C-alpha positions as CSV (number, residue, x, y, z in Angstrom):
1,M,0.0,0.0,0.0
2,V,1.5,3.3,-1.1
3,N,0.1,6.1,1.0
4,E,1.2,9.2,2.8
5,G,4.9,8.8,2.0
6,K,5.1,5.2,3.0
7,I,4.9,1.7,1.4
8,V,3.6,-0.9,3.8
9,E,2.0,-4.4,3.5
10,Q,-1.6,-4.3,4.7
11,D,-5.1,-5.6,4.3
12,V,-7.9,-3.1,3.7
13,F,-11.5,-3.8,4.6
14,I,-14.2,-1.7,2.8
15,N,-17.8,-1.4,4.1
16,K,-20.6,0.8,3.0
17,G,-18.4,2.7,0.5
18,R,-15.7,3.5,3.0
19,I,-12.5,2.2,4.4
20,E,-13.5,0.6,7.7
21,R,-10.3,-1.2,8.7
22,M,-6.6,-1.2,7.7
23,S,-4.3,-3.7,9.3
24,G,-1.6,-6.2,8.7
25,D,-4.0,-9.1,8.6
26,L,-7.8,-8.9,8.3
27,A,-8.4,-12.4,7.0
28,H,-10.7,-13.1,10.0
29,L,-13.3,-10.5,8.8
30,K,-16.1,-11.8,6.7
31,A,-16.5,-10.1,3.3
32,T,-18.8,-10.6,0.3
33,H,-15.9,-10.1,-2.1
34,V,-12.2,-10.6,-1.6
35,I,-9.5,-9.4,-4.0
36,D,-6.2,-11.2,-3.7
37,A,-3.7,-8.4,-4.2
38,T,-0.5,-10.4,-3.6
39,G,2.4,-8.8,-5.4
40,K,0.5,-5.7,-6.4
41,H,0.5,-2.2,-5.2
42,L,-2.6,-0.4,-3.8
43,L,-2.8,3.4,-4.4
44,P,-5.3,6.1,-3.6
45,G,-7.4,6.7,-6.7
46,V,-6.1,9.4,-9.0
47,I,-7.9,12.8,-8.7
48,D,-7.6,14.6,-12.0
49,D,-8.3,18.4,-11.5
50,Q,-8.6,19.2,-15.2
51,V,-10.5,17.3,-17.8
52,H,-12.8,18.2,-20.8
53,F,-15.5,15.6,-21.1
54,R,-17.3,17.6,-23.8
55,E,-20.9,17.2,-22.5
56,P,-23.2,19.0,-23.3
57,G,-22.9,20.2,-26.8
58,L,-19.8,18.5,-28.1
59,T,-20.9,14.9,-27.6
60,H,-19.6,13.8,-31.0
61,K,-16.1,14.1,-29.4
62,A,-16.9,12.6,-26.0
63,T,-19.5,12.2,-23.2
64,I,-19.3,12.1,-19.4
65,A,-20.3,8.5,-19.6
66,T,-17.5,7.4,-22.1
67,E,-14.7,9.4,-20.6
68,S,-15.5,8.6,-17.0
69,R,-15.2,4.9,-17.9
70,A,-11.9,5.5,-19.6
71,A,-10.8,7.4,-16.5
72,V,-11.8,4.5,-14.2
73,A,-10.0,2.0,-16.4
74,G,-6.9,4.1,-16.0
75,G,-7.1,4.4,-12.2
76,T,-8.7,7.9,-12.0
77,T,-11.5,7.8,-9.5
78,T,-12.4,11.5,-9.4
79,F,-12.4,14.2,-12.0
80,M,-13.0,17.9,-12.1
81,E,-14.4,19.1,-15.5
82,M,-14.1,22.4,-17.3
83,P,-16.8,24.8,-18.3
84,N,-16.0,25.3,-22.0
85,T,-18.8,23.0,-23.2
86,V,-21.7,24.2,-25.4
87,P,-23.3,26.2,-24.1
88,N,-20.5,27.4,-21.8
89,T,-21.1,26.8,-18.1
90,L,-21.7,30.4,-17.3
91,T,-24.9,30.2,-15.2
92,Q,-25.9,28.3,-12.1
93,Q,-28.6,26.6,-14.1
94,L,-26.2,25.3,-16.7
95,L,-23.8,24.2,-14.0
96,A,-26.7,22.2,-12.3
97,E,-27.6,20.6,-15.6
98,K,-24.0,19.2,-15.9
99,Y,-24.2,17.8,-12.4
100,A,-27.4,16.1,-13.3
101,I,-25.9,14.5,-16.4
102,A,-23.0,13.2,-14.3
103,A,-25.4,11.9,-11.6
104,G,-27.0,9.7,-14.2
105,S,-23.9,8.6,-16.2
106,S,-20.5,9.0,-14.6
107,L,-18.8,5.9,-13.3
108,A,-16.2,8.1,-11.6
109,N,-16.7,10.7,-8.8
110,Y,-17.1,14.2,-10.2
111,S,-17.1,17.9,-9.8
112,F,-17.5,20.8,-12.3
113,F,-15.9,24.2,-12.5
114,M,-18.1,27.3,-12.9
115,G,-17.1,29.3,-15.9
116,V,-16.2,33.0,-15.9
117,S,-16.8,35.4,-18.8
118,N,-16.5,39.2,-19.0
119,D,-20.1,39.7,-17.9
120,N,-21.3,37.0,-15.5
121,I,-19.8,38.0,-12.2
122,E,-23.1,37.8,-10.4
123,E,-23.6,34.2,-11.4
124,V,-20.0,33.4,-10.4
125,L,-20.4,34.8,-6.9
126,R,-23.4,32.6,-6.3
127,T,-21.3,29.4,-6.7
128,N,-21.5,27.1,-3.7
129,P,-18.1,26.4,-2.2
130,R,-19.3,23.3,-0.5
131,N,-20.1,21.3,-3.6
132,V,-18.3,23.0,-6.5
133,C,-14.6,22.6,-7.0
134,G,-13.9,26.2,-8.1
135,V,-14.2,28.8,-10.9
136,K,-12.3,28.7,-14.1
137,I,-10.9,31.7,-16.0
138,F,-9.5,31.4,-19.5
139,M,-6.9,34.1,-19.7
140,G,-6.3,33.0,-23.3
141,S,-8.6,32.0,-26.1
142,S,-11.3,29.5,-25.6
143,T,-14.6,28.3,-26.8
144,G,-17.5,30.8,-27.1
145,N,-17.6,33.7,-24.7
146,M,-15.0,32.5,-22.2
147,L,-11.9,34.6,-23.0
148,V,-11.6,36.9,-20.0
149,D,-9.5,39.8,-21.2
150,N,-11.2,42.8,-19.5
151,P,-8.9,44.1,-16.8
152,Q,-11.8,45.4,-14.7
153,T,-13.4,41.9,-14.8
154,L,-10.2,40.3,-13.7
155,E,-9.8,42.8,-10.9
156,T,-13.4,42.2,-9.8
157,I,-13.1,38.4,-9.9
158,F,-9.8,38.3,-8.1
159,S,-10.9,40.7,-5.4
160,Q,-14.4,39.3,-4.8
161,C,-14.4,35.6,-5.5
162,P,-13.9,33.5,-2.3
163,L,-13.5,30.2,-4.1
164,L,-10.4,28.7,-5.7
165,I,-9.8,30.4,-9.0
166,A,-8.2,28.1,-11.7
167,T,-6.6,29.8,-14.7
168,H,-5.5,28.9,-18.2
169,C,-2.7,31.4,-18.7
170,E,-1.7,32.5,-22.2
171,D,-1.6,36.1,-23.2
172,E,-4.1,36.6,-26.1
173,T,-2.5,39.7,-27.6
174,T,0.9,38.0,-27.9
175,I,-0.7,34.9,-29.5
176,R,-2.7,37.0,-32.0
177,A,0.4,38.9,-33.1
178,Q,2.4,35.6,-33.5
179,S,-0.5,34.1,-35.4
180,A,-0.6,37.0,-37.9
181,T,3.1,36.7,-38.5
182,Y,3.0,32.9,-39.2
183,R,-0.2,33.2,-41.3
184,Q,1.6,35.8,-43.4
185,K,4.6,33.5,-43.8
186,Y,2.9,30.2,-44.4
187,G,-0.8,30.9,-45.2
188,D,-2.9,27.8,-44.4
189,N,0.2,25.5,-44.4
190,V,1.8,26.3,-41.1
191,P,4.0,23.4,-40.0
192,M,2.8,21.9,-36.8
193,H,6.2,22.4,-35.1
194,C,5.5,26.1,-35.2
195,H,2.8,25.8,-32.6
196,P,5.0,26.5,-29.6
197,E,6.4,29.6,-31.4
198,I,2.9,30.9,-32.0
199,R,1.6,30.1,-28.5
200,S,5.0,31.1,-27.1
201,I,6.9,31.1,-23.9
202,E,6.4,34.8,-23.7
203,A,2.6,34.4,-23.9
204,C,2.6,31.9,-21.1
205,Y,4.9,33.8,-18.8
206,K,3.2,37.1,-19.3
207,S,-0.2,35.7,-18.4
208,S,0.9,33.6,-15.5
209,S,2.7,36.6,-14.1
210,L,-0.4,38.7,-14.3
211,A,-2.5,36.1,-12.6
212,I,0.0,35.8,-9.7
213,E,0.2,39.6,-9.5
214,L,-3.6,39.8,-9.1
215,A,-3.7,37.0,-6.6
216,K,-1.0,38.6,-4.4
217,K,-2.7,41.9,-4.6
218,H,-6.1,40.5,-3.5
219,H,-4.9,37.5,-1.5
220,T,-6.9,35.3,-3.8
221,R,-6.8,31.5,-3.8
222,L,-5.2,30.9,-7.2
223,H,-4.4,27.7,-9.0
224,I,-2.6,28.0,-12.4
225,L,-3.2,25.0,-14.7
226,H,-0.9,23.2,-17.1
227,I,2.5,25.0,-16.6
228,S,4.4,24.4,-19.9
229,T,7.6,26.5,-19.6
230,A,10.7,26.4,-17.6
231,E,10.4,30.2,-17.2
232,E,7.1,29.9,-15.4
233,T,8.4,27.5,-12.8
234,A,10.4,30.4,-11.3
235,L,7.2,32.1,-10.4
236,F,6.3,29.6,-7.7
237,N,8.0,28.8,-4.4
238,N,8.1,25.8,-2.1
239,S,8.6,27.7,1.1
240,L,5.2,26.7,2.5
241,P,3.3,23.4,3.0
242,L,0.7,22.9,0.3
243,A,-2.2,23.4,2.8
244,Q,-0.9,26.9,3.5
245,K,-0.3,28.1,0.0
246,H,-2.6,30.6,-1.6
247,I,-0.9,30.2,-5.1
248,T,-0.6,26.7,-6.5
249,S,0.1,25.2,-9.8
250,E,-0.3,22.1,-11.9
251,A,1.8,20.1,-14.4
252,C,0.1,17.9,-17.1
253,V,1.4,14.5,-18.1
254,H,1.8,15.5,-21.7
255,H,4.1,18.5,-20.9
256,L,6.2,16.0,-18.9
257,W,6.1,13.2,-21.5
258,F,6.3,14.8,-25.0
259,D,8.5,17.5,-26.4
260,A,8.7,19.6,-29.6
261,A,10.8,17.1,-31.5
262,Q,7.7,14.8,-31.7
263,Y,5.6,17.3,-33.8
264,H,7.4,15.8,-36.8
265,T,6.0,12.3,-36.1
266,L,2.8,13.0,-34.2
267,G,1.7,16.4,-35.7
268,A,-1.7,17.6,-34.5
269,Q,-2.1,14.6,-32.2
270,I,0.0,16.6,-29.6
271,K,-1.2,20.1,-30.6
272,C,-2.6,21.5,-27.3
273,N,-2.9,24.8,-25.5
274,P,-0.5,25.8,-23.9
275,A,1.8,24.2,-26.4
276,I,4.2,21.3,-25.9
277,K,7.6,23.0,-26.2
278,E,11.3,21.9,-26.5
279,A,12.8,19.3,-24.2
280,R,14.4,21.6,-21.7
281,H,10.9,22.7,-20.6
282,K,9.7,19.1,-19.7
283,D,12.9,18.6,-17.7
284,A,12.4,21.9,-15.8
285,I,8.7,21.1,-15.1
286,L,9.6,17.7,-13.7
287,Q,12.2,19.3,-11.4
288,A,9.6,21.8,-10.2
289,V,7.3,18.9,-9.4
290,L,10.0,17.2,-7.5
291,D,10.9,20.2,-5.4
292,N,7.2,21.2,-4.8
293,R,7.1,24.4,-6.8
294,I,4.5,22.6,-8.9
295,D,1.9,20.9,-6.7
296,I,-0.3,18.6,-8.8
297,I,0.0,16.3,-11.8
298,A,-3.1,16.1,-14.0
299,T,-4.1,15.6,-17.6
300,D,-6.2,18.4,-19.3
301,H,-7.8,15.4,-21.1
302,A,-9.3,17.0,-24.2
303,P,-10.5,14.6,-26.9
304,H,-11.3,15.5,-30.5
305,T,-12.3,13.3,-33.4
306,W,-9.6,11.9,-35.7
307,E,-11.2,13.8,-38.6
308,E,-10.9,17.1,-36.7
309,K,-7.3,16.4,-35.8
310,S,-6.5,15.6,-39.5
311,Q,-7.1,19.1,-40.7
312,N,-4.4,21.8,-41.3
313,Y,-2.8,23.8,-38.5
314,W,-5.4,26.5,-38.2
315,K,-8.4,24.1,-38.3
316,A,-7.0,21.2,-36.2
317,P,-8.3,21.8,-32.6
318,S,-6.0,21.8,-29.7
319,G,-6.1,19.0,-27.1
320,L,-5.4,15.3,-26.7
321,P,-7.0,12.4,-24.8
322,L,-5.0,11.2,-21.8
323,V,-7.1,10.3,-18.8
324,Q,-7.1,6.5,-19.4
325,H,-3.3,6.4,-19.4
326,S,-2.0,9.2,-17.1
327,L,-1.3,6.9,-14.1
328,Q,0.6,4.4,-16.4
329,M,2.6,7.3,-17.9
330,M,3.8,8.3,-14.4
331,L,4.4,4.7,-13.4
332,D,6.7,4.5,-16.4
333,F,8.5,7.5,-14.9
334,V,8.8,5.5,-11.6
335,S,10.2,2.5,-13.4
336,Q,12.8,4.9,-15.1
337,G,13.8,6.3,-11.7
338,K,12.5,9.8,-12.5
339,L,9.9,9.7,-9.7
340,T,9.2,7.6,-6.6
341,L,6.0,5.8,-6.1
342,E,5.4,7.9,-2.9
343,R,5.9,11.2,-4.7
344,M,3.7,10.1,-7.6
345,V,0.9,9.3,-5.2
346,E,1.4,12.6,-3.5
347,K,1.1,14.6,-6.7
348,M,-1.8,12.7,-8.3
349,S,-3.9,11.9,-5.2
350,H,-2.9,13.6,-2.0
351,A,-2.1,17.0,-3.4
352,P,-5.4,17.5,-5.4
353,A,-7.3,16.5,-2.2
354,I,-5.4,19.1,-0.1
355,C,-5.3,21.8,-2.8
356,F,-9.1,21.7,-3.4
357,Q,-9.9,20.7,0.2
358,I,-11.8,17.7,-0.9
359,E,-13.7,16.0,1.9
360,E,-12.6,12.5,2.9
361,R,-10.9,11.5,-0.3
362,G,-7.4,11.3,-1.7
363,F,-5.8,9.2,1.0
364,I,-6.1,5.6,2.2
365,R,-7.4,6.3,5.7
366,E,-10.0,4.6,7.9
367,G,-13.3,6.4,7.6
368,Y,-12.5,7.9,4.2
369,W,-14.3,7.0,1.0
370,A,-12.8,3.9,-0.6
371,D,-11.3,5.4,-3.8
372,L,-8.6,2.9,-4.7
373,V,-6.5,1.6,-7.6
374,L,-4.6,-1.7,-7.7
375,V,-1.6,-1.9,-10.0
376,D,0.7,-4.6,-11.2
377,L,4.1,-3.0,-11.7
378,N,5.5,-6.1,-13.4
379,R,2.8,-6.6,-16.1
380,P,3.4,-4.7,-19.3
381,Y,0.5,-3.1,-21.2
382,T,0.4,-2.0,-24.8
383,V,-1.9,0.7,-26.0
384,N,-3.9,-0.2,-29.1
385,K,-7.2,0.6,-30.8
386,A,-8.9,-2.4,-29.2
387,N,-8.3,-1.2,-25.6
388,I,-8.8,2.6,-26.0
389,L,-12.0,3.5,-24.3
390,Y,-12.2,7.2,-25.4
391,K,-15.2,7.9,-27.6
392,C,-12.7,9.5,-30.1
393,G,-11.0,6.1,-30.5
394,W,-7.4,7.2,-30.7
395,S,-4.4,8.1,-28.5
396,P,-1.0,9.7,-29.2
397,L,0.3,6.8,-27.1
398,E,-0.8,4.0,-29.5
399,G,1.8,1.4,-29.8
400,H,3.5,2.3,-26.5
401,T,4.1,-0.5,-24.0
402,F,3.7,0.6,-20.4
403,S,5.7,-1.1,-17.7
404,S,2.6,-1.6,-15.6
405,T,-1.1,-2.5,-15.7
406,I,-4.1,-1.2,-13.8
407,T,-5.9,-4.3,-12.6
408,H,-8.7,-3.0,-10.3
409,T,-10.3,0.4,-9.6
410,I,-12.7,1.0,-6.7
411,V,-14.8,4.1,-6.8
412,S,-16.6,5.1,-3.5
413,G,-16.4,1.5,-2.4
414,H,-17.7,0.1,-5.6
415,L,-15.5,-2.3,-7.7
416,A,-15.9,-0.3,-10.9
417,F,-13.1,-2.0,-12.9
418,A,-11.5,-5.4,-12.6
419,N,-9.1,-7.1,-15.0
420,G,-10.4,-5.2,-18.0
421,I,-14.1,-5.3,-17.2
422,L,-16.1,-2.3,-16.2
423,N,-19.0,-2.5,-13.8
424,D,-21.4,0.4,-13.9
425,S,-24.1,-1.1,-11.6
426,K,-23.2,1.8,-9.2
427,L,-22.2,5.2,-10.4
428,G,-19.8,7.7,-8.9
429,E,-20.5,10.3,-6.3
430,R,-20.5,14.1,-6.4
431,I,-17.5,15.2,-4.3
432,L,-17.8,17.7,-1.4
433,F,-15.3,20.3,-0.1
434,T,-14.4,21.4,3.4
435,R,-13.9,25.1,3.0
436,N,-14.0,28.1,5.4
437,V,-15.4,30.7,3.0
């Protein structure tokens, strides 16, 4: 059992959705179902604080039902989903409708961000901190009316919002100027490897710096998503324990795994915002994860159809599907000696729970919800079309053989996945938060 910085051999007894007992030997207890986990490792379920499951309005790409099942098969027991669906989640009514969809279809536990626009501050301030993970600001281009570029709106949100504010940080003015330059040079045929030059280091750093400046000015609880540059890592410090930080950050698995050299082979498959950049950035981001300047590892899972991704640079949408394989990606890092099991669990399970103040999840503790994943570190697993569960049906990791296999996933005490078989006889739960706001 890998939990709270230790690896120990124990039995775990689950009752009524929760962990009732943890001990060296619980064989005397009667159970309706026993999993023999000899030789395997039990981890807290992964909590992914940034996914795009595309429902409502973009369900040709994905649905909460399909992507939550892919998540569970990959060891992710809880997700937090973004508001740039169609319509954008900019009212309390639209937010409630997404929760209703999840209640009837999500195999994983769930929460949804409230979206921010230039003109919905009243709706944002009505968000319930007890049962909503936070509010999301796109400080860079996004779907529909979600680009927040009005300085007064930003000041108002940062000064008045009591919830955690999660930001996508890319400076829109910088991106537009670079886009014009590259369009003039290449027309419609911009090479995909130009993406990190168009959505540049400067664009990321400028926007992240602004968000941090606003958060410091107003003492706002800020969480900056998907850090993609070495330069941005210098904006964060590790002088405080996570629970005491007011400014936190996230790294995504693709910014740790891929680099710009792979645009030549993978093209639009790895086109995402912010862009995957040259190799020095992924090395710096990993170092910032290791020294606690970056607090969380997540995915920004963002599926598109193969047909959409097959278009030219300007038309191919940004985003890639990752939630089924994020844990295995990081377990590969463990096998390569880049990360310890204990640190991986900290960044993918414990830290999201602390950062968002999730109630009774993220740790293997008596009394907590049983969100657990069992992995076989010595059983290789190859990604192929037959075992990809995303609705879009593809992955940039196709053909890769991972060093480990996810064998079982338990969601709120329910054995939702076992040896390749999903069981949706019980769905996931809406997560709650313990916040003093």
